[in-house]
Residue frames as a rotation matrix with the C-alpha (Angstrom) as fourth column:
MET 1
-0.385 0.424 0.819 128.66
0.040 0.895 -0.445 128.15
-0.922 -0.139 -0.362 140.05
ALA 2
-0.990 -0.078 -0.120 127.97
-0.116 -0.052 0.992 127.20
-0.084 0.996 0.042 136.42
VAL 3
-0.296 0.953 -0.064 124.37
-0.789 -0.282 -0.545 127.95
-0.537 -0.111 0.836 135.46
ASP 4
0.016 0.329 -0.944 124.16
-0.880 0.453 0.143 125.38
0.475 0.829 0.297 132.65
LEU 5
-0.715 -0.308 -0.627 125.29
-0.023 0.907 -0.420 122.54
0.698 -0.286 -0.656 134.90
GLY 6
-0.904 0.404 0.140 122.94
-0.199 -0.108 -0.974 123.64
-0.378 -0.908 0.179 137.67
LEU 7
-0.069 0.916 -0.396 119.97
-0.954 -0.176 -0.242 123.68
-0.292 0.361 0.886 135.31
LYS 8
-0.173 -0.055 -0.983 120.97
-0.609 0.790 0.063 120.27
0.774 0.610 -0.170 133.95
LEU 9
-0.957 -0.203 -0.209 121.06
0.041 0.617 -0.786 118.83
0.288 -0.761 -0.581 137.46
LEU 10
-0.568 0.820 0.072 117.59
-0.515 -0.287 -0.808 120.21
-0.641 -0.496 0.585 138.18
GLU 11
0.063 0.587 -0.807 116.33
-0.986 0.160 0.039 118.70
0.152 0.793 0.590 134.93
LEU 12
-0.400 -0.317 -0.860 117.83
-0.363 0.916 -0.169 115.25
0.842 0.245 -0.482 135.58
SER 13
-0.980 -0.082 -0.180 116.63
0.131 0.416 -0.900 115.06
0.149 -0.906 -0.397 139.19
ARG 14
-0.455 0.880 0.138 112.99
-0.856 -0.475 0.203 115.92
0.244 -0.026 0.969 138.55
ASN 15
0.532 0.819 -0.212 110.42
-0.685 0.565 0.460 113.57
0.497 -0.099 0.862 140.15
GLY 16
0.596 -0.318 0.738 113.09
-0.616 0.409 0.673 112.05
-0.516 -0.855 0.048 142.38
HIS 17
0.960 -0.220 -0.174 115.01
0.016 0.662 -0.749 110.49
0.280 0.716 0.639 139.50
ARG 18
0.429 -0.900 0.073 118.54
0.028 0.094 0.995 109.22
-0.903 -0.425 0.065 140.11
PHE 19
0.979 -0.153 -0.131 121.12
-0.149 -0.113 -0.982 109.73
0.135 0.982 -0.133 137.39
ASN 20
0.532 -0.844 0.063 124.75
0.744 0.502 0.441 109.09
-0.405 -0.188 0.895 136.54
VAL 21
-0.052 -0.664 -0.746 127.74
-0.007 -0.746 0.665 111.22
-0.999 0.040 0.034 135.64
GLU 22
-0.777 -0.280 0.564 127.42
0.494 0.285 0.822 109.91
-0.390 0.917 -0.083 132.08
ASP 23
0.228 0.939 0.259 124.08
0.960 -0.171 -0.222 111.72
-0.164 0.299 -0.940 131.80
LEU 24
0.550 -0.178 -0.816 126.04
-0.052 -0.982 0.179 114.96
-0.834 -0.056 -0.549 131.79
GLN 25
0.844 -0.099 0.527 126.97
0.522 0.376 -0.766 115.17
-0.122 0.921 0.369 128.13
ASP 26
0.724 -0.580 0.373 129.52
-0.286 -0.745 -0.603 117.97
0.628 0.330 -0.705 128.46
SER 27
0.266 -0.713 -0.649 132.91
0.711 0.600 -0.368 116.79
0.651 -0.363 0.666 129.74
GLY 28
-0.592 -0.447 0.670 133.41
-0.029 -0.820 -0.572 120.23
0.805 -0.358 0.473 131.27
GLN 29
0.283 0.787 0.548 130.36
-0.722 -0.201 0.662 119.64
0.631 -0.583 0.512 133.42
HIS 30
0.650 -0.124 -0.750 131.91
0.376 0.910 0.175 116.40
0.660 -0.396 0.638 134.72
ALA 31
-0.403 -0.910 -0.097 134.80
0.610 -0.188 -0.770 118.41
0.683 -0.369 0.631 136.12
GLN 32
-0.568 0.234 0.789 132.47
-0.449 -0.892 -0.058 120.98
0.690 -0.388 0.611 137.72
LEU 33
0.312 0.845 -0.434 130.27
-0.066 0.475 0.877 118.37
0.948 -0.245 0.204 139.36
SER 34
-0.219 -0.469 -0.856 132.56
0.768 0.458 -0.448 117.91
0.602 -0.755 0.260 142.36
SER 35
-0.945 -0.125 0.302 131.85
-0.045 -0.864 -0.502 121.44
0.324 -0.488 0.811 143.57
TYR 36
-0.081 0.987 0.135 128.13
-0.701 -0.153 0.697 120.65
0.709 -0.039 0.705 143.68
VAL 37
0.372 0.142 -0.917 128.80
0.356 0.891 0.282 117.45
0.857 -0.432 0.281 145.63
ARG 38
-0.623 -0.677 -0.391 131.07
0.648 -0.168 -0.743 119.31
0.437 -0.717 0.544 148.08
GLY 39
-0.850 0.346 0.398 128.40
-0.421 -0.900 -0.115 121.97
0.318 -0.265 0.910 148.48
GLU 40
-0.842 0.496 0.212 125.88
0.220 0.675 -0.705 119.21
-0.492 -0.547 -0.677 149.32
PHE 41
-0.244 0.764 -0.597 123.57
-0.865 -0.450 -0.223 120.20
-0.439 0.462 0.770 146.47
VAL 42
0.375 0.261 -0.889 123.97
-0.716 0.691 -0.099 116.70
0.588 0.674 0.446 145.00
SER 43
0.367 -0.223 0.903 124.34
-0.690 0.585 0.426 113.33
-0.623 -0.780 0.061 146.74
LEU 44
0.071 -0.456 -0.887 126.72
-0.845 0.445 -0.296 110.74
0.530 0.771 -0.354 145.30
THR 45
0.185 0.052 0.981 126.22
-0.720 0.687 0.100 107.09
-0.668 -0.725 0.165 146.28
ASP 46
-0.056 -0.301 0.952 128.02
0.264 0.915 0.305 104.22
-0.963 0.268 0.028 144.53
GLY 47
-0.868 -0.424 0.260 128.41
0.360 -0.174 0.917 106.27
-0.343 0.889 0.304 141.37
SER 48
-0.178 0.891 0.418 124.74
0.871 -0.055 0.488 107.25
0.458 0.451 -0.766 141.28
LEU 49
-0.973 -0.176 0.147 123.62
0.119 -0.936 -0.330 110.86
0.196 -0.304 0.933 141.76
SER 50
-0.046 0.993 -0.105 120.44
0.884 0.089 0.459 112.10
0.465 -0.072 -0.882 143.40
MET 51
-0.886 -0.135 0.443 118.95
-0.037 -0.933 -0.357 115.31
0.461 -0.333 0.822 144.78
ALA 52
-0.437 0.755 -0.488 116.35
0.879 0.245 -0.409 115.54
-0.189 -0.608 -0.771 147.53
GLY 53
0.435 0.735 0.520 113.68
0.814 -0.568 0.123 118.21
0.386 0.370 -0.845 147.32
ARG 54
0.829 -0.154 -0.537 115.49
0.263 -0.741 0.618 120.47
-0.493 -0.654 -0.574 149.77
GLN 55
-0.234 -0.969 0.078 118.72
0.471 -0.043 0.881 120.18
-0.850 0.243 0.467 147.76
ARG 56
-0.246 0.209 0.946 116.88
0.960 -0.082 0.267 121.09
0.134 0.974 -0.181 144.57
LEU 57
0.784 0.602 0.150 115.39
0.569 -0.794 0.214 124.22
0.248 -0.083 -0.965 146.09
MET 58
0.561 -0.654 -0.507 118.68
0.203 -0.485 0.851 125.30
-0.803 -0.580 -0.140 147.62
LEU 59
-0.448 -0.726 0.522 120.42
0.683 0.098 0.723 124.85
-0.576 0.681 0.452 144.27
ALA 60
0.126 0.589 0.798 117.67
0.932 -0.347 0.109 126.73
0.341 0.730 -0.592 142.44
GLU 61
0.936 0.239 -0.258 117.96
0.329 -0.854 0.404 129.64
-0.124 -0.463 -0.878 144.83
LYS 62
0.137 -0.969 -0.207 121.75
0.313 -0.156 0.937 129.61
-0.940 -0.193 0.282 144.54
LEU 63
-0.390 -0.248 0.887 121.49
0.908 0.059 0.416 129.80
-0.156 0.967 0.202 140.75
ILE 64
0.541 0.671 0.506 119.06
0.721 -0.681 0.132 132.73
0.433 0.293 -0.852 140.89
HIS 65
0.819 -0.299 -0.489 121.23
0.210 -0.638 0.741 134.52
-0.534 -0.710 -0.460 143.42
GLY 66
-0.191 -0.971 0.143 124.13
0.434 0.047 0.900 134.05
-0.881 0.234 0.412 140.98
GLY 67
-0.540 -0.002 -0.842 122.22
-0.504 -0.801 0.324 135.76
-0.675 0.599 0.431 138.19
ALA 68
-0.931 0.234 0.278 120.26
0.360 0.702 0.615 132.97
-0.051 0.673 -0.738 136.50
ASP 69
-0.625 0.773 0.107 116.84
-0.545 -0.531 0.649 133.85
0.558 0.348 0.753 135.05
PRO 70
-0.659 0.401 0.637 114.21
-0.537 0.342 -0.771 132.85
-0.527 -0.850 -0.010 137.67
LYS 71
0.404 0.862 -0.304 111.80
-0.841 0.220 -0.494 131.80
-0.359 0.456 0.815 134.91
ARG 72
0.104 -0.453 -0.885 114.36
-0.674 0.623 -0.398 129.38
0.732 0.638 -0.240 133.44
VAL 73
-0.856 -0.491 0.163 115.17
-0.429 0.500 -0.752 127.92
0.288 -0.714 -0.638 136.83
SER 74
-0.447 0.746 0.494 111.56
-0.649 0.110 -0.753 127.53
-0.616 -0.657 0.435 137.90
ARG 75
0.150 0.466 -0.872 110.74
-0.935 0.354 0.028 125.50
0.321 0.811 0.489 134.78
PHE 76
-0.324 -0.406 -0.855 112.39
-0.204 0.912 -0.356 122.54
0.924 0.059 -0.378 136.47
LEU 77
-0.998 -0.006 0.068 110.59
-0.068 0.114 -0.991 122.93
-0.002 -0.993 -0.114 139.80
ALA 78
-0.326 0.936 -0.136 107.11
0.524 0.298 0.798 121.80
0.787 0.189 -0.588 140.75
TRP 79
0.068 0.465 0.883 104.74
-0.536 -0.729 0.425 123.76
0.841 -0.502 0.200 142.99
GLN 80
0.866 0.369 -0.338 104.65
0.027 0.640 0.768 120.78
0.500 -0.674 0.544 145.32
GLU 81
0.063 -0.931 -0.360 108.36
0.759 0.279 -0.588 121.09
0.648 -0.236 0.724 146.04
PHE 82
-0.534 -0.178 0.827 107.90
-0.228 -0.911 -0.344 124.54
0.814 -0.372 0.446 147.56
GLU 83
0.373 0.816 0.442 105.01
-0.700 -0.065 0.711 123.36
0.609 -0.575 0.547 149.69
GLU 84
0.788 -0.120 -0.603 106.75
0.330 0.910 0.250 120.17
0.519 -0.397 0.757 150.83
PHE 85
-0.312 -0.948 0.066 109.89
0.522 -0.229 -0.822 122.12
0.794 -0.222 0.566 151.69
ALA 86
-0.380 0.235 0.895 107.95
-0.576 -0.817 -0.030 124.63
0.724 -0.527 0.445 153.77
GLU 87
0.693 0.720 0.023 105.98
-0.491 0.449 0.747 121.88
0.528 -0.529 0.665 155.50
ASP 88
0.471 -0.589 -0.657 109.13
0.582 0.767 -0.270 119.88
0.663 -0.255 0.704 156.33
ILE 89
-0.566 -0.728 0.387 110.95
0.218 -0.585 -0.781 122.91
0.795 -0.358 0.490 157.82
LEU 90
-0.149 0.596 0.789 107.93
-0.758 -0.581 0.296 123.90
0.635 -0.553 0.539 159.87
LYS 91
0.812 0.472 -0.342 107.26
-0.195 0.773 0.604 120.40
0.550 -0.424 0.720 161.19
GLU 92
0.138 -0.862 -0.487 110.93
0.649 0.450 -0.613 119.96
0.748 -0.231 0.622 162.13
ASN 93
-0.821 -0.493 0.289 110.63
0.180 -0.703 -0.688 123.12
0.542 -0.513 0.666 164.21
GLY 94
-0.900 0.356 -0.252 107.53
0.311 0.119 -0.943 122.40
-0.305 -0.927 -0.218 166.21
PHE 95
-0.548 0.744 -0.382 104.69
-0.786 -0.614 -0.067 123.53
-0.284 0.263 0.922 163.94
SER 96
-0.241 0.598 0.765 101.61
0.427 0.772 -0.470 121.55
-0.871 0.214 -0.441 162.96
THR 97
-0.760 -0.158 -0.630 100.75
-0.435 -0.596 0.675 121.96
-0.482 0.787 0.385 159.29
ARG 98
0.178 0.750 0.637 98.14
0.426 0.525 -0.737 121.48
-0.887 0.402 -0.226 156.61
LYS 99
-0.876 -0.466 -0.122 98.88
0.060 -0.357 0.932 121.82
-0.478 0.809 0.341 152.89
HIS 100
-0.832 0.545 0.100 96.29
0.054 -0.100 0.994 123.00
0.552 0.832 0.053 150.37
PHE 101
-0.701 0.607 -0.374 93.85
0.516 0.069 -0.854 124.13
-0.492 -0.792 -0.361 153.00
VAL 102
-0.793 0.509 0.336 90.61
0.146 -0.377 0.915 124.83
0.592 0.774 0.224 151.11
PHE 103
-0.571 0.692 -0.441 87.59
0.596 -0.019 -0.803 126.52
-0.564 -0.721 -0.402 152.64
THR 104
-0.480 0.520 0.707 84.50
0.669 -0.304 0.678 128.30
0.567 0.798 -0.202 151.35
PRO 105
-0.753 0.259 -0.605 83.56
0.315 -0.665 -0.677 131.61
-0.578 -0.700 0.419 152.94
THR 106
0.263 0.958 -0.111 80.54
0.368 -0.206 -0.907 133.58
-0.892 0.197 -0.407 151.73
ALA 107
0.327 -0.177 -0.928 82.62
-0.667 -0.739 -0.094 135.24
-0.669 0.650 -0.360 149.00
GLY 108
0.789 -0.005 -0.614 83.62
-0.513 0.545 -0.663 131.91
0.338 0.838 0.428 147.39
ARG 109
0.874 -0.431 -0.225 86.30
0.467 0.872 0.143 129.22
0.135 -0.230 0.964 147.51
ARG 110
0.616 -0.756 0.222 89.68
-0.765 -0.641 -0.057 130.08
0.185 -0.134 -0.973 149.05
GLU 111
0.835 -0.427 -0.347 92.91
0.427 0.900 -0.080 128.05
0.347 -0.081 0.934 149.32
ILE 112
0.652 -0.716 0.249 95.99
-0.742 -0.534 0.406 128.56
-0.157 -0.450 -0.879 151.47
ASP 113
0.317 -0.578 -0.752 99.07
-0.535 0.546 -0.645 126.72
0.784 0.606 -0.136 150.19
VAL 114
-0.324 -0.425 -0.845 100.49
0.525 0.663 -0.534 125.91
0.787 -0.617 0.008 153.64
LEU 115
0.519 0.473 0.712 98.80
-0.448 -0.558 0.698 126.64
0.727 -0.682 -0.078 156.96
ALA 116
-0.188 -0.668 -0.720 101.02
0.482 0.576 -0.660 126.20
0.856 -0.471 0.214 160.01
TRP 117
0.564 0.418 0.712 100.50
-0.397 -0.619 0.678 126.83
0.724 -0.665 -0.183 163.70
SER 118
-0.510 -0.684 -0.522 102.47
0.357 0.383 -0.852 126.71
0.782 -0.621 0.049 166.93
ASP 119
-0.019 0.474 -0.881 101.63
0.999 -0.023 -0.034 127.76
-0.036 -0.880 -0.473 170.46
THR 120
-0.573 -0.358 -0.737 102.61
0.446 -0.891 0.085 131.32
-0.687 -0.280 0.670 169.55
PHE 121
-0.202 0.467 -0.861 101.00
-0.648 -0.722 -0.240 132.14
-0.734 0.510 0.449 166.20
ILE 122
0.389 0.405 0.828 99.54
0.441 0.707 -0.553 130.86
-0.809 0.580 0.096 162.94
LEU 123
-0.580 -0.592 -0.560 101.21
-0.308 -0.477 0.823 131.25
-0.754 0.650 0.095 159.53
ALA 124
0.620 0.691 0.373 99.30
0.218 0.305 -0.927 131.35
-0.754 0.656 0.039 156.25
ILE 125
-0.330 -0.926 -0.185 101.87
-0.098 -0.161 0.982 130.82
-0.939 0.342 -0.038 153.47
ASP 126
0.874 0.449 -0.185 101.47
-0.193 -0.028 -0.981 131.59
-0.445 0.893 0.062 149.77
CYS 127
0.038 -0.902 0.430 104.19
0.330 0.417 0.847 129.74
-0.943 0.110 0.314 147.79
LYS 128
0.858 0.174 -0.483 105.48
-0.335 -0.522 -0.785 131.55
-0.388 0.835 -0.389 144.69
HIS 129
0.682 -0.642 0.349 107.98
0.730 0.579 -0.362 130.25
0.030 0.502 0.864 142.13
TRP 130
-0.517 -0.853 0.064 109.52
0.847 -0.521 -0.105 133.69
0.123 0.000 0.992 141.91
VAL 131
0.673 0.662 -0.328 108.81
0.681 -0.729 -0.074 137.30
-0.288 -0.174 -0.942 142.78
ARG 132
-0.265 -0.860 -0.437 112.10
0.425 -0.511 0.748 138.77
-0.866 0.012 0.500 141.65
GLY 133
-0.941 -0.097 0.325 111.38
0.337 -0.383 0.860 141.42
0.041 0.919 0.393 139.06
PHE 134
0.052 0.998 -0.017 107.84
0.969 -0.047 0.244 142.00
0.242 -0.029 -0.970 140.27
SER 135
-0.385 -0.083 0.919 106.97
0.083 -0.995 -0.056 145.69
0.919 0.054 0.390 140.44
GLN 136
-0.994 0.045 0.096 105.96
-0.104 -0.219 -0.970 147.24
-0.022 -0.975 0.223 143.73
GLY 137
-0.287 0.954 -0.089 102.38
-0.956 -0.291 -0.042 147.38
-0.065 0.073 0.995 142.47
ARG 138
0.095 0.280 -0.955 102.39
-0.472 0.858 0.204 143.71
0.876 0.432 0.214 141.47
MET 139
-0.732 -0.410 -0.544 103.77
0.261 0.568 -0.780 142.67
0.629 -0.714 -0.309 144.86
ALA 140
-0.825 0.500 0.264 101.10
-0.530 -0.522 -0.668 144.76
-0.197 -0.691 0.696 146.56
GLN 141
0.065 0.877 -0.476 98.45
-0.925 0.232 0.302 142.81
0.375 0.420 0.826 144.61
VAL 142
-0.151 -0.205 -0.967 99.94
-0.008 0.978 -0.207 139.45
0.989 -0.024 -0.149 145.60
ALA 143
-0.954 -0.261 -0.146 100.11
0.152 -0.001 -0.988 140.52
0.258 -0.965 0.040 149.25
ALA 144
-0.573 0.803 0.166 96.58
-0.813 -0.529 -0.246 141.92
-0.110 -0.276 0.955 149.24
ALA 145
0.128 0.611 -0.781 95.23
-0.633 0.657 0.410 138.64
0.764 0.442 0.470 147.84
GLN 146
-0.433 -0.346 -0.832 96.89
0.350 0.787 -0.509 136.71
0.831 -0.512 -0.220 150.66
ILE 147
-0.976 0.149 0.159 95.56
-0.214 -0.507 -0.835 139.14
-0.043 -0.849 0.526 153.26
GLU 148
-0.209 0.966 -0.153 92.06
-0.946 -0.160 0.283 138.64
0.249 0.204 0.947 151.86
ARG 149
0.030 0.177 -0.984 92.38
-0.108 0.979 0.173 134.85
0.994 0.101 0.048 152.23
VAL 150
-0.768 -0.404 -0.497 93.53
0.429 0.252 -0.867 135.23
0.476 -0.879 -0.020 155.82
VAL 151
-0.793 0.557 0.245 90.75
-0.608 -0.703 -0.369 137.68
-0.033 -0.442 0.896 156.63
ALA 152
0.082 0.855 -0.511 88.22
-0.761 0.385 0.522 135.15
0.643 0.347 0.683 155.30
LEU 153
-0.138 -0.210 -0.968 89.77
0.294 0.925 -0.242 132.37
0.946 -0.318 -0.066 157.39
ALA 154
-0.951 -0.308 0.026 89.89
0.082 -0.331 -0.940 134.51
0.299 -0.892 0.340 160.54
ARG 155
-0.396 0.887 0.239 86.10
-0.905 -0.421 0.064 134.79
0.158 -0.191 0.969 160.40
ARG 156
0.542 0.576 -0.611 85.82
-0.519 0.802 0.296 130.99
0.661 0.156 0.734 160.58
PRO 157
-0.240 -0.708 0.664 87.45
-0.966 0.108 -0.233 129.88
0.093 -0.698 -0.710 163.87
GLU 158
0.541 0.494 0.680 85.46
-0.579 0.806 -0.124 126.65
-0.610 -0.327 0.722 163.77
LEU 159
0.888 -0.286 -0.360 87.59
-0.188 0.487 -0.853 125.56
0.419 0.825 0.379 160.79
LEU 160
-0.101 -0.971 0.218 90.75
-0.645 -0.103 -0.758 126.07
0.758 -0.217 -0.615 162.80
HIS 161
0.000 0.191 0.982 89.18
-0.939 0.338 -0.066 124.19
-0.344 -0.922 0.179 165.70
ARG 162
0.922 0.381 0.065 88.60
-0.325 0.856 -0.403 121.20
-0.209 0.351 0.913 163.41
LEU 163
0.509 -0.821 -0.258 92.31
-0.155 0.208 -0.966 121.26
0.847 0.531 -0.022 162.57
LYS 164
0.634 -0.183 -0.751 92.98
0.738 0.434 0.517 121.00
0.231 -0.882 0.410 166.31
VAL 165
-0.352 -0.618 0.703 94.40
0.222 -0.785 -0.579 124.51
0.909 -0.048 0.413 166.58
ALA 166
-0.365 0.193 -0.911 94.27
0.924 0.198 -0.328 125.10
0.117 -0.961 -0.250 170.33
GLN 167
0.137 0.535 -0.834 91.87
0.678 -0.664 -0.315 127.86
-0.722 -0.523 -0.453 171.37
PRO 168
-0.323 -0.353 0.878 91.77
0.941 -0.222 0.257 129.53
0.104 0.909 0.404 167.93
VAL 169
0.656 0.613 0.440 89.64
0.562 -0.786 0.257 132.53
0.504 0.079 -0.860 168.93
GLY 170
0.931 -0.327 -0.162 91.98
-0.141 -0.732 0.667 135.39
-0.337 -0.598 -0.727 169.70
ARG 171
0.192 -0.904 0.382 94.97
0.616 0.414 0.670 133.80
-0.764 0.107 0.636 167.95
LEU 172
0.325 -0.180 -0.928 96.96
-0.549 -0.835 -0.030 135.89
-0.770 0.519 -0.370 165.46
ILE 173
0.594 -0.145 0.791 97.46
0.653 0.662 -0.369 134.78
-0.470 0.736 0.488 161.86
ILE 174
-0.018 -0.675 -0.738 100.45
-0.312 -0.697 0.645 136.11
-0.950 0.242 -0.198 159.93
PRO 175
0.942 0.253 0.221 100.04
0.137 0.311 -0.941 136.09
-0.306 0.916 0.258 156.14
MET 176
0.072 -0.963 -0.261 103.35
-0.403 -0.267 0.875 135.55
-0.913 0.042 -0.407 154.33
ILE 177
0.901 0.091 -0.424 104.79
-0.434 0.219 -0.874 134.82
0.013 0.972 0.237 150.91
LEU 178
0.269 -0.821 0.504 107.50
-0.007 0.521 0.853 132.18
-0.963 -0.233 0.134 150.35
ALA 179
0.897 0.026 -0.441 109.56
-0.417 -0.279 -0.865 132.80
-0.145 0.960 -0.240 147.22
LEU 180
0.591 -0.746 0.306 112.50
0.780 0.625 0.018 131.36
-0.204 0.228 0.952 145.32
GLY 181
-0.182 -0.745 0.642 115.49
0.755 -0.523 -0.394 133.70
0.630 0.413 0.658 145.38
GLU 182
-0.625 -0.137 -0.768 116.08
0.679 -0.581 -0.448 136.82
-0.385 -0.802 0.457 147.40
PRO 183
0.396 0.833 0.387 113.12
0.917 -0.385 -0.110 139.22
0.058 0.398 -0.916 147.00
SER 184
-0.445 -0.516 0.732 113.78
0.510 -0.818 -0.266 142.86
0.736 0.254 0.627 146.22
MET 185
-0.097 0.498 0.862 111.22
-0.661 -0.680 0.318 143.76
0.744 -0.539 0.395 148.91
ARG 186
-0.949 -0.247 -0.196 110.98
-0.009 0.642 -0.766 142.34
0.316 -0.725 -0.612 152.42
LEU 187
-0.525 0.830 -0.187 107.41
0.397 0.044 -0.917 143.52
-0.753 -0.556 -0.353 153.03
ALA 188
-0.882 0.410 0.232 104.43
0.033 -0.437 0.899 144.29
0.470 0.801 0.372 150.80
GLU 189
0.065 0.940 0.336 101.31
-0.399 -0.284 0.872 145.70
0.915 -0.190 0.356 152.44
GLY 190
0.120 -0.104 0.987 102.83
-0.993 -0.017 0.119 144.52
0.004 -0.994 -0.105 155.71
VAL 191
0.963 0.232 0.137 103.11
-0.227 0.973 -0.051 140.93
-0.145 0.018 0.989 154.45
PRO 192
0.117 -0.981 0.157 106.58
-0.544 0.069 0.836 139.37
-0.831 -0.183 -0.525 154.87
ILE 193
0.866 -0.023 -0.500 108.21
-0.444 0.424 -0.789 138.08
0.230 0.905 0.357 151.68
VAL 194
0.369 -0.684 0.629 110.64
-0.617 0.326 0.716 135.32
-0.695 -0.652 -0.302 152.66
SER 195
0.052 -0.435 -0.899 113.14
-0.910 0.351 -0.223 133.45
0.412 0.829 -0.377 150.50
VAL 196
0.724 0.224 -0.652 113.42
-0.117 0.972 0.205 129.67
0.680 -0.072 0.730 150.73
SER 197
-0.103 -0.885 -0.454 116.83
0.488 0.353 -0.799 129.87
0.867 -0.304 0.395 152.41
LYS 198
-0.798 -0.210 0.564 115.57
-0.280 -0.701 -0.657 132.34
0.533 -0.682 0.501 155.04
LEU 199
0.184 0.970 -0.159 112.45
-0.227 0.199 0.953 130.45
0.956 -0.140 0.257 156.12
LEU 200
0.191 -0.143 -0.971 114.09
0.791 0.608 0.066 128.94
0.581 -0.781 0.229 159.19
SER 201
-0.811 -0.538 -0.230 115.51
0.572 -0.645 -0.508 132.24
0.125 -0.543 0.830 160.41
PHE 202
-0.575 0.676 0.460 112.15
-0.346 -0.711 0.612 133.89
0.741 0.193 0.643 159.74
ILE 203
0.362 0.828 -0.429 110.11
0.095 0.425 0.900 131.53
0.927 -0.367 0.075 161.90
TYR 204
0.077 -0.390 -0.918 112.56
0.972 0.235 -0.018 131.97
0.223 -0.891 0.397 164.79
GLY 205
-0.832 -0.543 -0.109 112.86
0.554 -0.817 -0.159 135.72
-0.003 -0.193 0.981 164.37
VAL 206
-0.501 0.699 0.510 109.32
0.019 -0.581 0.814 136.86
0.865 0.417 0.278 163.63
SER 207
-0.894 0.304 -0.329 107.07
0.354 0.030 -0.935 138.14
-0.274 -0.952 -0.135 166.38
PRO 208
-0.162 0.914 0.371 103.30
0.900 -0.017 0.436 138.58
0.405 0.404 -0.820 166.10
MET 209
0.488 0.299 -0.820 103.81
0.708 -0.685 0.172 141.70
-0.510 -0.664 -0.546 168.21
ASP 210
-0.651 -0.759 0.020 105.97
0.584 -0.484 0.651 143.33
-0.484 0.436 0.759 165.53
ASP 211
0.140 0.791 -0.595 104.03
0.177 -0.611 -0.771 146.42
-0.974 0.003 -0.226 164.48
THR 212
-0.424 -0.350 -0.835 105.59
-0.693 -0.467 0.548 146.45
-0.582 0.812 -0.045 161.00
ILE 213
-0.987 0.044 -0.156 103.91
-0.071 0.750 0.658 143.23
0.146 0.660 -0.737 159.88
ARG 214
-0.227 0.973 -0.041 100.29
-0.812 -0.165 0.560 142.48
0.538 0.161 0.827 159.12
THR 215
-0.997 0.073 -0.026 98.45
0.076 0.854 -0.515 140.25
-0.015 -0.516 -0.857 161.53
VAL 216
-0.277 0.961 -0.005 94.83
-0.574 -0.161 0.803 139.20
0.771 0.225 0.596 161.60
ARG 217
-0.831 0.001 0.557 93.12
-0.524 0.336 -0.783 138.12
-0.188 -0.942 -0.279 164.81
VAL 218
-0.708 0.595 -0.380 90.71
0.266 0.723 0.637 135.19
0.654 0.350 -0.670 164.74
SER 219
-0.890 0.449 0.075 87.33
-0.275 -0.399 -0.875 136.19
-0.362 -0.800 0.479 166.15
TYR 220
-0.480 0.830 0.285 83.67
0.853 0.517 -0.069 135.22
-0.204 0.210 -0.956 166.10
GLY 221
0.442 0.896 0.039 81.29
0.879 -0.423 -0.220 137.64
-0.181 0.131 -0.975 164.41
GLY 222
0.944 -0.168 -0.282 83.94
-0.185 -0.982 -0.033 140.23
-0.272 0.083 -0.959 163.71
LEU 223
0.572 -0.787 0.231 87.50
0.757 0.398 -0.518 140.85
0.316 0.471 0.823 162.67
GLN 224
0.835 -0.424 -0.352 90.52
-0.161 -0.799 0.579 142.69
-0.527 -0.427 -0.735 163.96
SER 225
0.590 -0.695 0.412 93.46
0.762 0.310 -0.568 143.36
0.267 0.649 0.713 161.66
ARG 226
0.746 -0.381 -0.546 96.56
0.123 -0.728 0.675 145.31
-0.655 -0.571 -0.496 162.59
LEU 227
0.209 -0.793 0.572 99.16
0.951 0.030 -0.306 147.07
0.226 0.608 0.761 160.51
THR 228
0.670 -0.075 -0.738 101.01
0.328 -0.863 0.385 150.03
-0.666 -0.500 -0.554 161.86
């Protein structure tokens, strides 16, 4: 898959813009375009091209997996696209969600990019443009920051009650990181690091009883966190 054409498609489709084949200045790119249409990364309707948010993220991840620089690719993506993608997948699969969940514990303001809950568990998702190339120490810092946010939230079950989370006290929250491209690490400090393309398989495969992942139990006046 040609990196230059992929980046051009991401550039042209920003903010939901439609575009035409003529917008691809390189005649070689015209010939390559059909492979993107066949791969369902691009939609072609009456000669006009468009890319939905999910298509853009799938293409971006495909480019990175093929060796493209994550920083170059992420220049054409907005933070909101990650969050909207995660929210759409979760809602389609039975979760209730809240984006940009802001709360103020005693230590100061905290924000969780996407908070999602089902009958089984609660997910607190930190959306990152990329983590590929992060050192083990850097990933540990990112994971620790997300754990701290979840710990602060777990001490405030009344906030979850206001969101209509059923019987929040005693529920388990799983902190996780959603990233573009395949991460070099699957866990950092017990926090799962999940690529965009693996989010669906993650939510069906993860168990709050898995002793390898970090969970935090919601409780009044105290806190229980587990990582074996």
